[in-house]
N, C-alpha and C positions, 0 to 999 in steps of 0.2 A: 459343335455346340452342344452334341451329347455331353463328350470329355468336360467342358466347360458347366455345365449344366450339375455334373456331379462332383464335380471340384466347389462349388458354389453349395452344394448339399451338406459335404465334408464340412466346409469349412462354417457354414452356417448352423451346424447340429451342435457344434462349442461355442457359439456364442452365449454367453453368460446374459448380457444386458437382454436381450431376447425371451430367454426364457426368464426372466423376472419378469417379465410383462405378463406373462400367465398365459401365451399362447398355446393351443390344444393341437392345432395343426401341424403337419410337419412344414417347417421353415422354406423348402423347396416350393410347395406349393401354395406359399403365400408370397413371396418373390416372383415366384411365374405370373399370377395373380395381377399382383401389382405391375411387372413390367407390361403385358396385354392393356389393362386399363391406361397406362400411359400412352402406350403408342398409339393403341386402337383409340382415347378417346372415349367417357362415357356416351356422348350424344351417339358416335357411330354405332357403340353394342346395344344401344338404348334400340336404336333407328331399325337394325337389321333383325333383332330379336322381335321390335315390332311388326315390322313385315312380314316377317316368316310365320309368326303363329297368326296375323290375319287372313294370310294368303292360304293359310290351312284351313281355316273356317271356314274360309270363305269358298273354297274347293268343295269341301267336305256337306257345307250345306245343299251347293249347287248337286254334289251327285247325289244325296240322299232323295233331295226335293224332286231330279230330273227322273231316279227309279219308282218313287211314288206317283208321278206322273205318266210313267210307262205301264205300271201294273193296273193304273186306274180305266186306261186306255184298252189293253189286254183284256180285263174284265170284260168290257164293253162290248169288245169285238166278239171275245167268245161266248157272249151271250145273245148272239145277231141271231134271229128269226125267230126270240122271244121277247117281244116288246113291255110287256108288262114286269117282265126279271131285270131286263135293261135297266127301265127308268129306275126301278127299285135301286138296283146298285149306282148308276148315275147319282142318284142323290147321298143315298147313304155314305158314299165315301167320301167325301167333302165336310160331310156333316158330324162325321166321326171326329177327325183328324180336325176341325172349326172349333171341335165344343173341345178337343184332347185341349189346344193350345188355349181356349180362354180359362179350363178349369187349373189348368198348372202355373199360368200367368198370376189366376187371382189368388191361386193357394203359395207360390213360391215367392213371387214379387209383382206386386200388383204397378210398380213402378215401369216395367218393362212394356206396358200397353200403352199402345201406339205407336207413333214415327222413332221419337227420342229426339229429332231435332232443337223443336221450340223452348223444352227443357234445357237443352245444350247451349240455346241462344242466352239462353236466361245466365245459367251457370256461368257462360264467358262475361257477359255484365256485373260479376261479384255477387250474383244470390246464391246463398247456400242454400240447394235440396237436398232431402235428408234421402240417402238410400240409392240416388242415383247413378248413383258410381261404384257400386259395389261387386263383390263377386256372384254375387245369390240373383242381382238383376241381370249378369252377363248368361248366366247359366238357363236363368228362366227365357230371356231374351231368344238365345239362339238355337233351342226347344222350340218354342212356341214359334218361331220366324219358320224354322223348316218344316214345321208340321204344316203351317197356313197356308206355305210358300207350294208344297207337294198336293196339296185339295185341290188345286185349279181354278181358284175363286181369282179375279181378278185383283191381284193386291200386289205390293212392289216390297222390292229388298231393299234398297237403295238408303233410305230414312232410318230406316231401323239398323242398317248395317253399320250406319254413321256411330250412332249412338254404342253399337257393339264397339267398335273401334276406339273409340275414346273412353270406354269400360276399360278395354283391355288398355292402352294405355296410361291409365290411371294407376293400375293394377300393378303393371311391367314397373312404373318410378316408384314407386312404394318398396316394391324386390330390389332394386336396383340399388335403393337407398341402404339396406340391409346389407349388402357386401361392400357396397364402396362408399357407404357415407352417404350424407345428405345431397340427395339431387339436384344440383342447381337450376335446373331448368325449371322458369315458374310453370303453375297449375295450367294458366291459361297457354301458353305456349304448348304446354303437353297434350291440351286436349285438343288443339287447331291441328298439333300436326294429326292426333287420331282421326279427326276426322276428315283430313286429306288422304288416308290410308285407307278409311271405311270407304272412300266414294272412288277411291281408284281401283283399288283388288273387287269392289264388288262387280266391274264389266271390262276394267281390264285396260283402263281410262286414266293414268295419271296424271298427263297433264290437264283434260278436264276437270281432273274429279279436285285438285288443290285448287282451283280458280273458282270451281263451283262449293267447294268447303270453307272460302273465303269469303265469297261473296254474300252464303247465307248463313253465316255463325259470327260475321265477324263487322263492329261496325269502323274500327280502324284495325290496320294488320302491321304486328312488325317483321317488317322487311328481315329482318335476320333471323325470323324461323324461314323464310322462304325454302332456303336449302333443306330444312330438314325436312319439311314435308315433300318436296321434291325426291328427296330421295329413297325416304322410306316408302312414298306410294310408288316411282319405281321398280324398290326391288319387291315390293308386295304384287304389284300385276305383275311382274314376270315372271314369279312364282308360280303365280295362279293361272297362268297361261301354260307353262312349262308343265306342270300340272294336268292340265286339261291332253298337252300331246302326250303326258308317259301315260296317261288312260285310255288313248286312242278315241280320247273325241273331238278332236282337232290331227290333219297332219303335220302342220308345222305351227309354231307362232305367227299367230295372222288374227286380225279383228274380229271381233264376237260375233257382229253381224255383216259379213261380208261384203262387199257387191261390188259389180265388176261396171260401173257405168263408163261410157266412152269418154277418154281424155280430151281428145283431138279438142269436140264441139259438143259440151255435155249441153247450152244450153245456149237460147239468141236473147236478142237484148226483145224482141219481141215478147218475149218470155215476161220480163219483171214485173209488169203489173198484174199477170195471174200471181206471180210469187208473192208482189204486194197484198194484193187480196188477201193471198193465206195466211199474211202474217198479220192482217188487219183484222180478219175472221176469227182465229184464234187469240187475240187479245180478247176481241169480246165475249168468244168461248171459255177462254182460263180466265176470267173474272166470273162470268156465271158456274163455271164449276167450284170457287171457294164461297159464291153466296148459297149454291147448291147445301154444300158439303158444311157449311156453315149454320144453314137453317136446319138441318138433322138431326145434327146435335143439338140444337137449343129447342128443339124440339121434343128429345129427349131428354134436357134436362129441364124439362117445363115440369110444377107438380102440378100433375092429374091423376087420374085413378090408375090410368094405365101405364102411365112412369111408372110411378109407387112399386105397381105388380112387377113393372121390369127389373127397378132396382132389386126389389128381393129376390127375385127368380133370376139369377145374371144370366142363365142360359137359355134363357128364351129367346132373346133378340137375336143371338147369332144363329141358333137355331134356326130360328124362320127367315133371318135374311138369308142364309146360304140355301135353304129347302128352294124357296122365291127365285136367288139367282140359277139354282142349278135346274129349275123346271122347266126356265126361259130357255136355256142353252139347253136342253136335253134333244142332240140331234136328230133322231128321228121324227122328233117334236116341231115346235118353232127354230130350235137351232138352227135347222138346216137353211133356212133363210138369214142367218147372219152365221156364218161361217164356226157355229158354235162349238165343236168338237174340237177348233186347234186350242191349243194351249199358248199363255204371252209370248214366248220366244218363236214358237211354230207361226205366230200371227205374225209377228215383225219379219222376220224371214220372207214369208210372203208376199209382205206388203212392200217388201225392196225388192223385187225380183225385176227382170230387167223385161218380163213379160209386156206386152199390149193387152188387157184381157176383155178389150171391146171387140178387140180382132180376132181373138179367138174363139170368142161366144160365136154358138151354133156351129162350127169345125171341128176337126179331130186336133184332140189336145196335142199340140207339141211336145219330146220329148225331155225331160227334166224340168217340168213343170212341178213336180212336187206336190206341195199342199195348196199350193194355189188351187189346186181343181177344187177345193172347198168352194171356192168363192165365185165357180162358175156352174149355178141351176140351170138346170134344161128347160125351166120352166119358168125363170125369173130374171130380171135384168141384173148386171153385175152393179145398176148404177143404186139399185134398190136394197139390193145386199150390202154393198157399202155405207149406205145411208141407213141402213135399218141395224144392222152392224156399232155404228158412230152415236147412235141415238138410244140404244138399249146399253150398250157398254159405259154410255156418259153417267148414266144413274145407277147404274150398278156400282161403277168404281165410287162415285162420291158415295153412295149408302154403306159400302163392303169396307170401304176405307174407317167410317166411324164404330166399326164392329170391336169390343173389348180385347184386342189380341194383338200381338206386334204387327204391326200394318204400314208400307210409306204408300204414296199415292204418283213417286214418278215415274215406276216402268204404268200403271193403267194409263195415267195423262201419255206418256210417250207414245204408247200402242191409239189411243185416242188422233192424235196430231196425225200420225201415220196415215190413220183411215181417213181423215178427213183431206189430208196433201194428197193422197189414192185417189180418192173421191177427184179433187178438181183436177188432180193429172189425166184420169181417163176422159173427163169431160174435154180436155183440151186436146187431148187424143182424138178422140170424134168430131171435135168442130175443125182439128187441120189431119186429116185422115192420111195425106201423102207428106207429112211434116212441113219444114221453114224450109224457105227457098233461102240460100244466104251464099253469094259470091259463085252463084251457076250452080250449086251443089244442094241437096234438099237433105237435110236431118230431120228424123222425124223425132219424135215429142218421148220423151223419158217417163211416165208416171211415177215409176220407182223413184227418182230426185226428187218430186212430187212431196212423194210421202217421207222421206228425208226431212225434207225443209219445214212442211206440217208438225213432224214429230220435235223437232228444235223449238220450233215458233210455240207450240202449245206448253211443252215444260218450262219454257222460259216466260209463258205469260202466269200460268199456275206460280210458278218459284219465285218471280221477279229477278230473272239473271239471264246472263247472256252467254253465259259459259257452256250453256246447254249445246249452244251450235260447236266448240270444242269437244265437248263429249261425243256428239255425232260423226265428226270428222275420225274420232277416235274408233266409234264402235261399227262405222263402215269403211274404214278403212281407205277412205279417200278423199279428197279434198276438191272436188271438180266443180262443187256447187259453194264454195264457200262465200260470194260476193252475195250469191240472191238468199241466202243464207242468214247470214250478217243482218238484209234488210230484212226478213222476215222477223226474224228475233229481234231487234231495234222495233219496232213496227210495234210489234205483238205486246214484247214492254212497254212501251209510250199507251198503248190503250189500255191494257190491266192496268196500271198503277194508277189510272185517274179515276179505275170504277171501285177495285178495292185491293185490300192490303193482299200480301200473299199467302198464300196457306197456311205457311207455316206463324206467320204475325195473326193471323186470324184466329189459329189455333190456340194463340198466346190471350187472345183476348178474349176465349170463351173459356179460357180455364184460368182466366185471371191470374197470369204470372205474374211476379214483379219487374219487369221488363221494362228497360225504356225506350218508346218509339221513335222513330226518326224525325230529324227535323229537317224541314223541306228548306230550299231555298227561299220560296215565298214568303218565310216567314218572319217579316220585317216587323212586326209589330213585338216579337219577343226579345229585340234588341231593349225597348222601351219598360221591360220590366226586369225587376232588380231581386234580386235575394234577399232586401229587407220587406220587402211586398209579398212573399212567399213564407218566411222562416217560421218555424214555431219559436217563439220569444220565453215561454214559460219553460223552464230546460231546468230536470232535471240534476242533479250535480252533487259533488265531492267536495269537501275541503278539509283539512289537516286537523279542524276541528271538529267534525262532524263525529256521532258516537257511534258505538254498535247498535245501539235503538235505532237510530234512524237510517244505517247501513239497512238492518232486518225488514225497517218499513217500504224501506225503499227498495228492496228485493224483494218486497211479497207484492207491494202495488205497481209495479210494472214490470213490462216484459223486453226492456230494452237489453242490447247484449253488449254496450258499451255508454259507460258512464264520465262527463267529463269530470276533473279535480281541474279548482281553483284555488289560489293559494288562501282566501280567507271570501266570505259573506258579502264582505264589504267590497272589496276591490275586485272581483271577481276577475284575474287576471288569469287567464289560463295554465295552465303548469301541464298537462299534460289528460291521459285518458287512462280508466280502467276496464280490462272487460270482465263480463257479468260473473265467467266462473272462475276467475281470479278473488271476487271479493265473497262469492259463495263460498266459497274452500275456506275464505280467509275467519268467514261469519261463522262458518261449522266449527273451525279448530278454536277458535276464541269461548264457545261454549260448548264442548265437548268434554265427556265424562273423565277423558284420560288426562286434559290442563285441569278439570276440576282437584280430581286425584292428587296430580302435580302440585297443586299450589299449596293443598290441605295439608299435604306432608303423611308420611305412611309413618312416623316413630307415635303413633298415639295408641297403647294398650289396654284400654279400658273398653269393655264389652260393646259399647253402641256401636264408637267409632271405628270397631274390628268389623261388625256389622255391617256398616255404612261403604266400608272399604269392598268388603266383599261382594256388596251389590252392585258395586261401581265397577266390579270386573265383570260380569256378567253373572254372575248367583245370584239367584232368588233369597231374598233378603228375608221374607215372611219364614221361608222351611230354616234359615238362622236361627230368628229368633224363634222359631216353637221349640229346637234343640237346645238352644242358652234358657228358657225357663223351663224347658222340663228337667233341664238339671237342675235348675234350682229348687225346682217344687219336687222333686222325685225322693228325697225326707222327709219329707212333712204331709207327702199325700195318703190318702187311705182309700179304701174303697169305698167308703158311704161318702168322703168328698173328694170324688172322682169327676163327679157333673162341675161342680166349683169350680176347679182346678181350669176343667178345659173351658169354661166360661173366661175365667181371668186369662187366662194364655189368649184368648181369641182376641180379647176388647187391647191387652198388652202387644199384640201382634201388631195391630191396627193406628193403634199411637204410635208406634215404632214408625211404621210407612209413614204414615201422614204427616210425623213429626222429619223423617228423612226427604220425601216431598218439598215439606216448607224449610228446608234448610238447603235443597238445592235451588227453589225458586227466590231466595233472598239473595244464595250467591249469585245465579244470574243479574237479580235486579242491580247489583252491585257492580256489575263485569259491564251491562250493557251503559251503562253511563258515561264509561271509561272512552277517550278519543280513539279513532282508528290506530293501528299500528301500521303504519305505511312503510315503515322497512322489509317486512314480512309479502310486500305485494310487488308484482312486474307493475310499473306504469310506461303508458308509451309516450316518451316524450314530445313527440311530433304527431300529433294528429292532423289529420288536413284539415285547414281553414281555406274562409273565404271572409273577404268587406261587403261589409254590408251594398255596396254600390257595384255589385259583379253583376253582369248581366244576368237573362236569364237563356242567354244561348251560350254566351262561355261555361255558363252551369252547367248545361247540357255536354258541350262538348267534354267538359272535366270529368265528368262521371261516368261518361260512355268511353272514355279515354282510358280511365283507370280503373274503371270498373268500382266505382265508390257504392255503399249501400247508404252513407249520410257523410255531411260535413259539419264543423261548429263555426258560428259567424261569429268573428270577432270585430269589434271596434279601439286600434290603438292596445292591444294586449286584450282587452275587456270582452270576456262572452254576455254576447247578446241575444243568440240565441242558434237556432239548430233547421238543419233543411237537411233532408232524408228523398229517399227518390221515390216515394209514395206524393212525396209534395211537387216534384218535379215532372211527375207524369203527370198530374191533374192538371198542372198549369200548362202542360202541352197540349195534353189531347184535349 
């Protein structure tokens, strides 16, 4: 192979045809690049790079945040014995990190604040949101999210990481296009793959990650992208777990929150009613969480003296929220009654353990209990601690996710569901202290299994997804509770969807993003509404007879991004559409100084024309006039008449400038009445069209499927109206 490559290099070095094309790099390198791209394909190369990059970013963020939390707990432990200093350190550490995250994101890229999934849903529907997929937003999101996770606040990583992965996918596609030409995969397909990778490498859950990304971001999903999502997510999750093994965070490649539930008899049929209760209760609790989160945001957006003050001083709100939460979780204080010293991952590991805490309570702790000892207070019942933990973390999570920092709600809600499920599991273990009799054998209750089911049900209720069950299987490494988990998740979704929108749709509504809501099965009345009932009939249009004056007025009076082109004002036959930037560029060129100079010609030799030409080329016309007139008056001027000459010079200069401006104005007036030169403008000959009797239901389907922002309404080819995303949204809501 080496000899063959050297022969190819030698033969290619003398190839004159390639030399004529001006390739600067060696031909051998170019051939190798073409060979690699041909054999591997752009898709494979892109997906491998995306998966590798996001795995490195995810592991780096986890490593940095874990070290930060270790330092946080180390400082608290070192100050043991001095409660005042412990409290000061406990509140100062998260306040500094949250404040830094807020300041950094506001300065670098305000678009990085929040989850990012609502904005991605909007972008995937065809709406352009500026600066949301830039490298600047990527840097701000990564650094801000790492600082937020390292503070110990009840914040999640999954939502923001989906945004990070989508930005990475968009940037990588642009880089690929530089080396390999135009990357053929569409923007929506790239972002969909990015979403799958974001969830997949966040927790090492590629299967659930792909399904969750589809459920959360897409109404209609192209099956041809299925393999792309699975390939990139699996590769990314694999590298993510390998890095953990390499860093000795794990012994081998295992689940992130590995459990050891028994496989022979994980649950009994008598427990199914309890699982159903968990699902239904989580449905109500998830809907209430979304409601509470939205109310906090609406209160902060309401125009009052307090909100105006907080808007002016942006750091006060995250400072106060962090201070209050840190005060409540202070371990020697109220935090001892709600496991306040546990960090998010420690909470999950302890809630998923195999021990039954009600049986351990009041006795000697068995070996291997680990962080679960925090839940066992000598003077307070386990039930009260779990209940206090759930109530306090509920409002803390709902409020903390509204801070102006990169944050998600998946992990906090996941912990809430695990705590609620654990509470029900401990109650069941108390009701059946000896276990459940089946076929002559007694099987004990597993409260950890209830915690897993509660976590899946709560996150499913808040996000309106079913794939959270699959994510839980991959997170725990066991599939023993698949049936009760699916029952609980489906029941939670049924209840939550009837009460509140999903958390992401709620944020979309609050931010008033141009997003098209879902159209349910029961909206039969939408079949009786047609496009002609909702379309805008007064359409702004252009024709070959339109003048540049009309075009200028159209651009100044409207903010439309696209204008229809008809053959004439009388027939109104739709010929195509023209983008706004094309028309703006054509109008600017038509009235530009370069074109005016070119039309006037450059052969004029008289003094004034020379001055005008120099002015058009960027020189100061007044200075030129002064120099010319000074030379004219120099031979006749004297010391006594110096003031008169200066006055005459000023008047003449003013006259020249006014005359020059009037000439330009006259030239522009002549040019503005001329018809538009369409030969120099790119026209889209096939804009999307609907007929008048298209139903609203079909219109909604087309807008959702194709990501349309508008469509022209025609009748036998005649333009009669236009319907945009705004009109469709108004009549669906």
